[in-house]
N, C-alpha and C positions, 0 to 999 in steps of 0.2 A: 643115433636119432637124431632128426634136425631139431632145430628152437622151433619152438611154435608158442603160440598165445591161443588160450581156450576161454572163450568169454560166453558162460552158460547167460540165458534169457529168462528172464523174471516173470514165467507164465505158469498156471496152476492147469492141468490137466485131470479131468476128470473123465476115465474110458469105461466103457462096458453096455452091454444091452440093457436097455432101461435107465441109464442115466439122465435122460431128459428130464426124470421126475426130480432131479437136485436143483433144478433153474432156481425156485424161490430161494433156495438155501444158498444158493453161490451168490443172488443177487444181497442176499442178508450180509453176507462176509465182504462184498464190495458197498455195504452200506449206502446200495441205491433204491430209490424208491418207486420212480416210475421210468419206464424204458419202452423206448420205441424200437417197435420190431420191424426189421427191414427182409426185405426178399424180394425175388423177382415175380412178373406177373403170372409165371406158371407155377409158382410154389407159394400161391396166396391160401391155401389150403393149410400147408405147414405152420406159417406164420400164425394163422388163425388158432391152431392148434396150440402153439406157445402163447398166445395171448389168452387163451382161455386156462391154461395151467396157471399164468400171471393173476388172474381177474382183474381186480381194481389196480393194480401194480402195471397193467401193460397203457401206456399211454395213448398208445393208436399203432396202426402199422401202414408201413411206407412200403409199395409194393412195384417200386417202378427201377429196382435196380436193373443195369444192363451190362453187357461186356465192355471192357476197357473203360468203365468209369467217367463217361463224359462230363465235362465241368459243370454243364448246365443241369446236369442231375444231382451232381454232388452239391451243387448252391440249392437246390429245391428242397432236397434230404435235410440238409445244415438249417434252413429256415423253418420246417416241419418241426424237429427236433427243439428248436427255440421257442415256437409257438404254442406247443403242447408242454412243454417245461418238462422235458425229459431230463434224466440225471444220469442215463445209462442207454445204451443202443445193444439190443440182441440182434444178431445177425444169423439166419438160418439160411443155408443154400451150398453154394459154391463160392467160387473165386470172386465172381461178379458181385455178391452180395457181404462179403465179406470185406471187399474192395471198396464199395459204398461205406460200411461201416469206419473202415479207415480214412476216407475223406472228411467225414463228419468229426471225429476225433482227430485231426490234423487242425481243425481250424478251432474246436471246443475244448478239448482235452477229454472229452466224456469217455470213460471206461467202456471196452467192448467186451461182451460174452459172446463169444464166437460157438457157434453149433452146424459144424460141417455135414453136410449129405451129399459130398462129392470127395476126390482126393486130391482136391488142388494144392492143399499145404499151404495155402496163403495166411491161413488163421495161426501159424506158428511163426511170424515174421514181423520185424517192424518195418517191412517193405511196403511203400505204396505207390499206386499209377494213376494218374488221372489224366486226359485225354482232351486235348485244347486244339483247336484248329487244324485237325487231322494229323497230330504227333500227342504220343504216347511219352510223358515225361513220370521218370520215376525217382525215388528218393527214398532214404531213410530217416526215420523218427520214432522214438521210444514212443511217443505217444500214442502213436498207431497199433502199437502191439495190443493184440487181445488179452485182456487181464485173465480171462479164464476160457476156457475150451470146453466144451462137452463132446466128447465122441461117444455117440450112441449108434451101435450097427445097424439095429432095428431102422434107423431113418434113412439109409443107404439102399434098403431092401427094394425101392421101387424105384429107384437109378435105373434107366435103360441100358440094356448090356453095352450099346455100341458108345454110350457116354460112361459107362464105368471103365472100359479100356482105354480110352483117349484120356480119361482123367487121370487114370492109373498110370499111363505110360507119361502124361505130363509129370507127376510125380517123380518118376525115375529120372527123369531130367533135373530136375534139381539136386538129386543125389548123385549123379552121372558128372555133372559140372562141378559139384562141390568136393569130388574126388581128384581132379585138378586143379583147385582153387589155389592160388597164391596164398590165400588165408589158411589152407588146408592144416590139419593138425590129426592125430593117430587117434581121438575122441571121435572127431565127425567121418572119419575111414571106416570107423567101426558101424555107425549109424548109418552110412549110405550104405555100405555094402549090404548090410542086415534089411535095410529097407527095400532096395532094390529087388532082393531075394523073395522078400515078404510078397511084394506085387507080383513079380514073376512066378509064384506058385498060386497066387490067388486068381488073377485075370482070367487065365483059363477053365478054372472051375468056375467062375461066373458066367463065363459064357455057356458051358455046358450047362449050368444050373442057377439060373438068376436069384433064384432064392435059398441059397446054400451060404446058412448064418456064419458059418465058420469061415468060408473064403470073404465074406463081406467085412468080417472082423479082422480076418489076415491083411484084406485091401487097406482098412482103415489104419490096423497098426502100422502098415507099410508109408502109407502117406504121413502119417505123424512124424517118423524119424526122418523122410524125405523133407517134409516141411520144417524140421528143424533144423537141418542142412542147410538150406535156403535160406533161413535167418541167420543165420552163426558165420557163412563165409560169404564170401563174393562170387556172383557168377561171371559168366564169358560169353564166347560166342554166342553160341546156341541160343540164350536168352535175349541178347541184342537183338539177333536174327527175328525172332518171334515177337519180341515188342513192336519192333518195326513194322513186319508182316500184320500183326493184329490192328495195332494203331494206325500205322497209316493207309492201310488197306481192307479194314474192318474184317478180317479173316476170325473165323471162331476160334479160341483161346486154345482149348485142349486138344483139337483136332492139327492146329498148325504146329504146336509142340510135338506131337506123336511124328507129325511129316519129316520136320528138320531135324528130329535129334537124332537117326542114325547118320545123315551125312554131316552134321556137325562133329560126331563122334570120329566119323573117318576124316574128316580135313586133322583133327587133332591128334589121331592115334600114334603117329612116330612120332611126337613130342611128348606124349604123355603114358609110355609103356605101363607104369605100374597102376594107373587108372584103368587101363584097357583090361589088365589082367582081372581086377577086383570086378568089373562089370562083366566078364566071360564068366569068371566062377561063381556069380549072383546067378546067371541066365544058364548056365550051362552050355554056353557055345563056344565055337572056336573064334567066333571073332564079336567083338562088343556092339560095333556098329550093325553086323547082319544079324545078331541077336536082337536087338531092339526093334530092327526092320520085320523079320519073321515074327517076333510077338504080336506087333500092331497087324501085319499080313492075314498069318494064320488066325487071327482072332478076331476078322471083320473091319478092321480100322482101316481109313483111308489112307495111302501112301503116297498122294499126288497132289501137289497143291493146285493142281489144276481141278482137282475133284472137287476141291472146295471153295472155288470162286477165284482164284489169283488170275490175273490177266498175262499172258507172255508178255505184251507189251510193257508191264509195270515192273519186270526182273532190273534191268538196269537201273530205275529209279531205287528199288528197293537195296540193290548194291550201294549206292551212291550214298542213303541214308545210313546204312550198317556202315560205311566207312569213314563217316563225317567226325565220329570222336573214336579215339585211340582208347583201348580199355586192356587191362590184363587178360590173356590169353596164351597157353603153353605154346602155339604156333604164332608166329607175327600175321598180321592181317596182311593179306596180298588180294588184291583187288580181282586179278583174274580167276585165281583161285575161289574164293568167295563168289564170284560170279557163275562159276562152275557149279558149284557147291549149290546154289539157288536154280540154276537149270537143271539138275539131277533130282532135286527135292520137286519141284515143278512137274517133271516127268515122272518120278516115281520109280526109278531103276533103283535096284539093289544096290547097295554100296560094297566098294571093296573089301577083303579082308583085312585084319589087322596086319600090319608089315611085318611085325617082330615074329608073326606065327607062319610055319611052314605052308 
């Protein structure tokens, strides 16, 4: 077995249907008295539910979280937390809301309680991203890692089926890249494969019956495991491309991950055969790239960047940005091959099979 380092992250997880009711006790454990509740405009009702549960301990609601955390929104939320005297942020929603909580914590050190209603996985990571002047900049800082995460599957029951599928494949992307990370280790490999398998089982069941409580629970469990992978080891080409496409061209986060992942896996397949084997095993396919593509296509998710607003004339610029910084990846970054990857993702073609398979 190869040498490795495993560093567990210090977060507390409360999992199970009805777990939202534990929020006041979790705030007690953090010795927090006044919480600013964060949400997107669309999830105002959920934030009001949280505020009602907290009663006088809810300092207020900030309902302007948006994709990719624009620096202007981050500044507004930070100022609101200061104005209201909040000593804690409660983020209910998906990656956009958790990301906003992280932007506040990065500046102030306020503890975050994350209550995920999607399968994004950001709640399990010390990774933050803020978009300024059209570029999304990411970093790592332990101050932004949520101190407590409450996973209540009932809160994801109203997540639309389409977003459930793309959010779930976004989570699979974290685990897939963790399997070929230069910082990978046997513990992460186990979590990654189990997380991918759980989501692979859950997503078709959610599409068949959006109110399937067991499927929702499995999906949230898989997202938790994939989030741990994302927070523990470094990511590679896929995440770099998606940050470029999302931050610079304002494409929707989960859909972008869903579309790009099969092509990033195909790009890396020959250089990471063991990772591809685990993904194939988790999803029950003959090719890692094709299994992810088929999971998306067969469950109604978009498979082409042109379908979500990407313009053909921007592909060269996207490739230039992605090539501008070198970062670890199983296969060396080759401009022509990455430009073809982006073209295939733009057109939505089904990728080739794993080269190690017949």
